C-alpha positions, 0 to 999 in steps of 0.5 A: 552815649559816647560821642566817639568809639574805639575801633579795635582791629586785630590780625591774627591766626585763625586758631586764636579767633575764639580766644580773642573774642573771649578777651574782647568780650571780657574787656567790654567790647560792644559789637564784634566780627571777623573775616578770613583774609582772601589771600590766606585762609589761616588768617583773620581780621577781628574787629571790635568796638567800645565807647571812648570813654570806657577805656584809656590808651594804657588799657588798650595797650594792656589788651594788646599785651594780653593777646600777645601772651595768649598767643605765645602760650600756645605757640602761635604767632602773636596777633597784630593789634591796632586802634583808632577813634570813629564817630558814634553814628559809624560804629554800629554799622561798621562791623555789620558788613562782616557778619554773614548768615551762618548755619549752626547745627543741623537745623538753625540758620542765623540770619542778620536782621539787616539782610533781606529775608531769604525767599526759601530756606530748609532751616529754621530762620533765627533773625538777629540784630545783637546790638551791643549784646553778646551772642551773634552765633559766631562764638564757639560758646554760643554754637556749642549751646545752640547744637546742644539745645537742638539735640536736647529738644529733637530727642523729645517727643512733640507732646513733651515739647509743648509744655517745656519751660526753659530758663535762659540765664545771661540771655545776652542778645536772646539767641538761645531763647529764640532758638529754644522757641524755634525748636519747639519749647513752650516758654522761655524766661530770659534774664540778664543783669545788663539792661542793654541785653534785656532790650536786645532780647526784647527787640530780637523776640519781636524781630522773630515774631515771637509773642511776649508770653512765650519769651518773658524777659527780666533784668536780673539773674537766677534770683529774679526767676521766682519773681517771674514765675512760680514754676520750676524749670524743665531746662536751663541754659546758661552761656556766661563764664565759668567763674560766674557759672560756679557761683550760680550753681546753687541758685540754679539748683534751687529753681530746678526739679529732679528732672531738670536738665542743663546746658552750660557753656562759656567754660575754658577747658582748663576750668572744666574740672572746677565746674564739674566738681561744683555740679557734683557737690550740688547733685548734678551729673555731667551727661556729655561734655562737648569741646570746640578748640579751648571751650567746652559745653556741659550737658547736665542733669540732676542726679 
């Protein structure tokens, strides 16, 4: 473990928030949060954290330049970025003070694990402590996946949901796996190449009092799934990045059956055509495409 962490602070236009989250995640940040400025609702402060040993000052300067270029490309004011070192024991709690409960879709309430459980809520309570894993529900790609899962599962009769088996590829914090179970799925097989994500999914499964035989977690990618179960999957959820999704489509196809559906997110609008072309090549049809700012989410099915 690192002894010190970089705390990155970025003051930006609200319309840049999602792009900045994506840049920070790709940069390797662990723990990200944002808050709107009270004196200007169109401005937000994004904070992110990563170990000191992971990057050098020149890397941080390069990140600042990338963020500036991203803003100029869409005609927005360049964000103001600064960074400083904090002690290891401070980093995990620093960003949490900015992360508040969030309603997603019509039924889900994402609730930070460190807050008292609400006495009453009409929504499905999804408690979460993401730790260093991606997936707090703040990012547009995660929200799109959750909303698509809700719509997909709510359209199914209860009898169909009782045997529904889903694969969560790149499970991160486990947020999609847990949401699928709360929405009525029978079992989820969750995989991620990052051991920290695997540990986070285990932890959040326990936090939500879901048994280990309903969310089965493994380290790896699509090729790990046949080692975890011989069954084909009714549904696939994958919230990664477009380039990775394109590479995984042949393997996803191999663990699917003719009736399998998929929810694919983490895709920028200008990457959508490449993803759609690859899906079509491997026998998938894009049923719907949801968009939020510069991100999109594919709802697909086998042709």
